[in-house]
N, C-alpha and C positions, 0 to 999 in steps of 0.2 A: 368094347371100344377099340377100334383099330388104331394102329400106329401109322400115321401118314408116311413115315419113312419106308414102310414095308412095300408101298406101291409107288413110290416116287420114281419118275422116269430118270433114266441115266443122263448125265451131262452131255449136252450136244444132241440129244435125241429129239428134243422139242424144236420144231422149226420157228424161225424168227419171221413170221408172216401172219397176215390176218386169218382168222379162223374161228371155229366154234368148238367148244369142249363139253364133255359130259362126265360127271362123276357118277359111278355106280356103287351100290352097296354090295354086301357079300352074296346077296341072292340075285345079282345082276340087274336089279331095278335101277333106272335112272333117277337120281335124287336131286341133281342140280345141272342146269344148262346155262352156259355163259358164252359171251363172245369177247373177242380181244383184237386190238390192232396188231399186237405182237403176242402170239401164243406163248413164246418163251418167257417173256417178262411177266405176263399175267399168271401163268401156271406156277412159275417159281415163287410168286408171292404167297401161294397157298402152303408151301412146304418150308416155311421159316419156323422159328421157335413158336410153339403153341401159345406161350404167354404173350406174344406180341400180336396175336390175331384177335379180331373182334369175337366176342363170345358166340355169336351165331355162326360165324365162319368156322370157329374152332369146333363147334358141334357138327357142322357139315363134314369137315375133313376127317374127323374121327369116326363118323358114321360110314363114310365111303370106304370102299375096298379096292377101287381101281379108277383110273382116269383115262379117257381117250379123246381124240380130237380129229377134226376135219379141216383141212386147209381150203380156203377160198381165195379168190383173186382180189376182192375189194371189201371194204368195210360195209358197204351197202348189202352185198351178198351175205355177209356175216349176220347182219341185222335180220334179213329175211329168213335165213336158215335157223337162227335162234328162235324166232317166233314160231316157225313150223315145228321145231322139236318140242318147244314148251307146250304147244297145243297137242302134240302127239303123245308125249310121255307124261304130262302133268306132274312135273317133279315136285316133291314135297318141300324143298328148300327154296323154290323160286317164288317171287311175289306173284300172287294170283288175285286179280280183282274179281270180286263177286258183286253183282248188282244188289243194292239194298232193297230193291223191289223190281217187279217186272214192268217195264215202261211200254205203253202202247204207241204205235205209230200210225199215221194216216198213209195208207198204201193204195196205189193205183196199178192194177195188173195189166201193164202195157203189153205183156207177152201174149195175152189172149186175143182172139179175134174181135170180141166185144169187151174192151177194158172195163173193169169193175172197180169202184171205190169202196174201201172197207177198212176196218180197224184190224191191225195185225200186231201180234207179239212174237217174240222168239227170234230165231235166226233169220237173217234176210235171205230172200229167194231171188234167183236169177229172173230177169224180165219184169221186175216189179219196181216202181218208183216209190220211194219212201219219203215222208215228210214228218219231222218230229225228232225224237220222241216227245210225247206230251205227258204231262203229269197225271192226267186222268182221261179215261176213255170217253166220259161224257163231254169233255171239252172238244174232242174230235167230232163227236156226233152233232154238237151244236154248230160247229163250223161248217160241216158238210150240209146240214139242213139249210143253212143260209145260202150256201153256194149252189145247191142243186136248182135253185130258182133260175140262176143265170146259166149254169152248166149242167143240164139235166143228164148226167152220166148214170149209167146203170149201177145200182147198188145191191141188187138181189143175188142170191146164191145160184149156183149152177142148176140145182133142182127146180127152183122157182122159175128160172129163166126157161128151162126146157119145157116145163108144164105149160107156161103161158104161150109158148110157141105152138104147142100141140093143140090147145083149145082155141087159139086165135084171139085171146083176150089178154090185155096187159094187167099188171097188178094195180093196186090202189095208187101208187106213185105215178104210174102212167096216166091215170085218169085225172089227177090233180095237177099235172104239169111239172112234176119234179123228176120225171124220167122221160127220155126221148123215145122209149119203148121200141128199141131195136128188135125185141123178141117177136113183134108182130109186123115188122117191116115199115114202121113209120119213118125211120131213117135208115140209110144204108150203113154198112160196116165202115166205109170210109168217112162218112159224115159223123158217125159216132166216135170214131178214133180222133177226128179233128176236135170234137168237143172235149175228149179226155186230154188231149195235148194242151188245149187252152186252159183247162182246169189245172194241169201240172205247172204251166207257165205262171199262172196267177199265184199258186201256192209257193212257187220258187222265188217270189218277190217281184216279178215283172208285172206290177199292178198299175203303175201310173199310166202307161200308154193305153192299156185296155179300158180303164175308166174314162180317160179322155175320149176314146173312140165312142164309148157308149153315150157320153154327154153330147158329143157332136150329133150322133144319131137321134138323140132325144130332141135337140134343137131343130134338126131338119124335119122331124115328124111334126113338131109343133107348128113350124112355118107352113107345112103342107096341110095343116088342119087335121092331121091324123092324131087326134088327142088321146084316143085309147092306147095307141102304140106308144106315144110319148109318156103317158102315165105308167105303162108297164115298164118302159126303160128307166123311168125315174125310180120306181120301186126296186128294180134290179140294181141300180147304182147304190141305193140306200142299203140293200142287203149286203152288197160287197163291202161297203164301208164299215158296216157293223162287224162283218167277219174280220176286217183288217184291224178294227179297234181292239179285238181280243188279244192281240199281241202288240204291245206298246213299242213305239220307235225308241231305240236306245242308241243308235249310231246314225247321225244325220247324213252321212255320206253314202247311205245304202250299201254298206259293206257286207260281204259274206265272210263270216269268221266263226271259229269255234274258240271259246275261252275256257281254259282248264285251270282250276285252282286246287291246291292240296292243303289239307290240315292233318297234322300228324302228332303222335307222341312216341314214346319209346317202343311200343309194341304194335300199334295200329296206325292206319292212315285212311283218310276219307278223301275221295276225289269228286269234284263237281264239274260238270261240263254244261255250258250254255251254248246252244246252237243259234247263231244269229244269221238270218238270211234276209237280204234286202234291208238291212238296218233294223230288223225286228227280231225279237227273241221268238224263234219258231219251236224250240224244244229245250228240255232240260233233263239231265240224267245224273245219277250219282253212283259211285262204287265205294265199297269199304274193303280193306285188305289187311291181313296180318303181315307185319314186317318180319317175314321169316328169314330174310337175308340182310346182311349189312348194307343198307341202301340209304342214300341221302335224298333230298328233295329232287335233285336233277335226275337221279335214277328212277324215282317214282314217276316223274313226268315222262321219261322214256318208255317205261312199262305201260303207262296210260295211253300213250300214242300208239303203241303196238296193239293194245287191246281195242282201241277205238277204230283204227284204220287198217288193221291187219287183214281184214276180209272185205274191205271197201275199195271202191275205185270210182273214177269219174266224178260226178257232181257231189257225191257223198263227202269228198275231201274238199274243204273250202279253200279260197285264195289265201286266207290268213289263219294262222293258228297262234293264239296268244297264250303264253305259259308263264308261270311264276319263276321258273329257273330253266336255263338252257341245258339240254343234255350234253354230256361230255363224251366225245366231240359232237358238235351240233351239225357239222357238214353232212355226214352220212345220213343222219336222220332226215334233214331237209331234202336231200336227194331222194331218199326212199319215199317220202311223202309226194315229191314231184312226180315220181314214177307211178305212184298209185293214182294220182289225179290226171296225169298226162299233160301237165303244165306246171309252171313255177308255183311254189307254195312259200309264203313269207312266214317263217317261224321266228318269233321274237317275243321279248318281254315289253309290255306297254310301259312307257315312261311318263306320259302326260295326257291330259285331255279326257275326252269321253271314254276312251278305251281303258284308260287306267282306272277311272271311276267305276266302270262296269266290272273290271277285274276285281275291285274291292268288294263289290256286291257278290260276285261268285265266290270269293274267299270267305265271306261271312256265311254263305250257304254251306260251304264245305265244313267250316267250324261247327255250325249248328248240326250238320249231319253226323259229325263225329260225336258230339255231345249226346245226340239222340240215340245213336247206336250204343254208346256206353250205358246210357240210362236204361234202355231196353234190356241190355245184357245183365245189368246189375239188379233189375227189378224182377227178373225171373226167379221164382222160388226154387225150382230144381237146380238152377245154376248156382245160386247162393249156397244151397245145401252142399252141393258137390265141392264148392270152393272151401267151405269150412271143414269138410271131411279131409280134403287134401292138405290143408294147413295142419290139422290135427295129426295126420299121419307123418307129415314131413318134419314137424317139430317134436314129435313124440309126446304129445299131450295126452292127459287122461280123458279129457272130454273136449267137445267142440268149443272153441272160444266164441260164445254168443255175444260177449261184449269185448270189443277191441278198442284200446286207446293208443293213439299215436302222437309222438312229441317231435317237434322240429324247432331249431334255433335259427334266428335271423338277426343280422346286424349289418351296419354299413361301416366297414373298415374298423371294426371294434367298438363303434359308438352306437348308442341306442339299442343295446342288446335286448331282444325280446324272444319269447318262446310261445308256441301254440300247443294246444291239446285238442284233438278232434276225437269224436266217439262214433263208432259204428256198432250197431246192435243188430244181430241176425243178418249181417252183411249189408245193412243200409245205414246211410249217414243219419245221425241224430243231432241235428244242428243246435237244438236247444241246450245240449250238454257241452257244446264247445266252450273252451276257456282259453284265455290268453294271459301271459305272464310278462311282467317287466323285471328283468334281472336286477337284483338289489345289491348284491355283495361286491360286484366288481365290474369293470369295463375292460374289454379286450377281446382279441380273436382267439378265444379258447372255447371251442364248441363242446369239448369233453367236460370241462368244468361246469359250463352252463347246463349241459344235459343232466349232470349229477344234481345240480341245484333244483332244476324244475321238477324232476321226478321225485326228489326228496320233499319238496314243498307240496306237491299234489298228494302224496301218500301220508304225509304228516297231517294234512287236513282230513284225510280218510280215517286215520286212527283217532283223531279228536272227535269226529262225528260218530264214529263207532262207539267210543267210550261214553258219549252223552246218551246215545240210544240205549246202551246197555244199562247205565245207571237208572234211567227212567223205567225200564222194564223190570228191574229188580224191585223198585218201590211200588209199582202199580199192580193191581189184581191181574192174574193171568188171563181171566176170561173177559176182561174189559180193558185190555191194553190199547189205549188210544193216545198218542202224544198230543199235547197242546199245539195250537197253530204255530207258535214261535219255536216249538221244539221238534217239529217234523224233521225227519232225516233230510239233510241237504243233499244236493246232487253229488258232492264229493264222497258221500257215504256209501255209494255203490261201487264196489271194486271191479276192475276188469278181470277177465281170465287171461288176457294177453296184452302186454305192452310192446308196441312197435316203436322203434326210434329210427329217425332218418340218419343213417350213417352206418359205419362198419364196426369192426371189432372194438376200437377204443370207446365209441359211444355206447355200445352194448355193455361193455364192462363197467362204465360209469353208472348206467342205469341199474344194473344188478347190484353194484356196491351201495347205491342209495337205498335200495330195498332191503338189503341185508342189514344196514346200519339201523333201520327202523324195525327190524324183526319181521318183515313181510316175506313169507316164504311160499305162499300159495298162488303167486302171480308169475306166469311165464314171461320171459323177455326175449325179443329178437330184434335184429336190425336189418334194414333193407338198404344196401349200398346202391346209389343211383347209377354209377358208372357201368357196372356189370350186372345189375339186377340180381345180386347174390344175397342170400339170407344168412345172417350171422347169428350164432347162438353163443351164450356166455361160456367161456372156458374152452371153446373149440378152436383148433388151429386152422381148420378148413371150413369154408362156408357150405351151406346146403344149396345146391343148384336145382331149382325147380324147372321142369320142362317149360319151354317157351309157350306152349299151348295150355299150360295149367291154369285152371280157373282160380286156384289158390294164389298163384303168383299175380294174376290180374287183380284180385281183391286186395292183396297187400300193396300193390303198386298204387291202386286207387286211394287207399287209406293214406299212404305216404304223400302222394301228390296233393291230397286235400289238406293235410297238415302243413305242407310247404306253402300252399296258396294262402291259407289262413294266417300263417306267420308273416309272409311277405306283405300282405295287406295291412297288418297291424304295424309293421315296421315302417312302411311308407307313410302311414298316417302320423306316426310320431316324428318322422323326418320332416314332414311339412310343418308341424307345429313348432319344431325347435330350430327352423331355419332362421338365421340371424343376419343382421345387416352391419355387423362390426361395431365400432365405438359409438355410433348413434344410439344404440340401445341403452347406453348409460346416461343419456341426456334426460333429465326429469321433465315430464310433461310433453315429450315429443312423441306423438303417435305415428302410426303407420302412414297416414295420408301425407303428413308433412315430411316424413322421411323420404317418401317417394318423390315429393316435390323438390326436395333438396338435391337428391341424386339425379333427378331428371334435369335440373337447372345446371348443375356443375359437371355431371357426367361420371364422376367417381369421387370416392372419399379422399383421394390424394389431392384433387383440385379443391375440394371443399376445405381441407385442412390448410391449404395455402391461401385461402381467401380472407379478406378483411371483414370486420363486422359490417361495414357499409355494403360490401358486396353480398354478404349473406342476407342482409335486409332486402335486397332486390328480389329475393325468392318470394313468390306469392304465398301469403299466409304466415310469413315469418316477421315478427316485430323486432325492435331493437333489443329489448330485454332478452328475448329468446335467442337472438343472434349472438349476444354476448355469452349466454350460457353455453351455446353450441361451440363457440370459439374456445372458451375455457376448457370444456370437456375434451375437445380434440387436441388441445395443446398438452393436456396432462396424459392422454392415452398414448400408448406406444403404437407404432404402425401395426395394424392387425395382420393376421394370417389371411389368406384369400377371402375377401368379403363377397357378399351376395348383392348384386345389383337389384334393388327392390323394383326398379322399373321394368326389368326384363326377367327377373328370376334366375339369372345366370351367375355362376361364380366368376369373378373377375380375376384376371391374372395380374402380375406385378405392374405391367405397363399401364393397365387400366386404372389401377389404384393411384 
């Protein structure tokens, strides 16, 4: 591990101007590329005290052995050079999006003498118009099959085209009218190119004018009693409309836009992009990336824009790009996009209306993609085995922890303290074994004491069940040992090989102390601190730092996050049940409906307390006897702490009371 001070540039050596910098390791390989508005300020931030750096940044600067930079004139040039270097060097510490699958596009080879319509994957080629990407190749073929009736553009390969020209006969599509057969000279190259251009215009969203022209031609043919021609035009219009229906209208103003959404956790992020052309969703794609550098949502958006438009130009860059967070700064990115397109690009966050609703849909797709990615990764047997092996080695265990239990504490400002226990067996969640606890001995913001209590309660139950099982086995015949239905081993009777607690050194010490007090010595304990993703062991002054790409760390994080989710959901359910409305709870016979009616009528408990019995009787559903009971109860009760308005569910401040 290198000391960053050994290669730190001398004071005044770094220029105070825009530029791009590269960190190299001891072998000269580029491990990180970044850009900056001020190279001096940015590079100086890497050479501060290591304790103040983000863990991923700290790993990068201690892996590097040198740093170099290139000065540019503008931030836009810095953005372009950064993208070029990332593509060239593929640095290990830069965010790199990888497609979660290969997406096909509908392509028209306009660079050829006789343009061809086909399905294409992979890098985009010069002289080819692309539409999409689509989720499935069959969706492209269905669309093309409908449109070839109206736009009979060539779809055959170069070999088939050449052979048909040699023998003087077209292929089957030429005979059934789904190809204009330029191979045998039925149309000229210019006429065929015009068909291809009309095909591209229709796919680009300019559909309304073309369909109106066909409808007019149909009506003209009918008036001239050319009914066969009118019927053919009618069928053509229907085919085009069916092709249009395959992509629903999502933006009524026929906008061309790309919508980008990001779902992320501590280690990974998923990006989803919807391509909207002419108000219709023409394509969708998604990426998943490891967060190898300290990057926020705005940074992920900037990287996604570079990945999406770095090699694009012209029509591939739309008029609008809608994002969940603006890059910092946004000006150079917007200018860079405008240069790629050759016209102004509106880069913004949607605030209201259809675009905001569509962005919410894209966000749900991103979240689902991240969940699916994690599920696939966790369900892979080889990956799970490697994760357990890495945990065994890192924690110094005698055998792989086939059963892992994780505990987490949750409360609301010291009230309604609860705990959760989740179980993973062979690297997979076993939800039927999950348990939740309500802390009984105290209330307060003492997570360490709560952790000691919940671990003690869980293993106390384990010892009780173990004792019951042992007593039965001693009494029964060895060859016919079968417990009765009511005496079967309970779920708490199965001990884990590893206990994970959500927290650092204090929580780990509390869990270990609880086990030692019960005499349990064959269960390992560790803690995972969320802030730095460090693994703490009992009695150790320094944590175990697993590599960021470690499958063992990924499994521990997933176990910890699941325990946190389970605890939060239980705490929220208790919070809802215990929500109170102040002194009205003490009024006998007054239910929730009439409480809401009173608070709705008077607006607050303060106004209700000041009301007379006659005024209280004016509330629907409140009789005189009940009104007298309410007035007496409010007169005896002291002014409450912030009460909850039952009509709105909000906590009222002193003025509202």
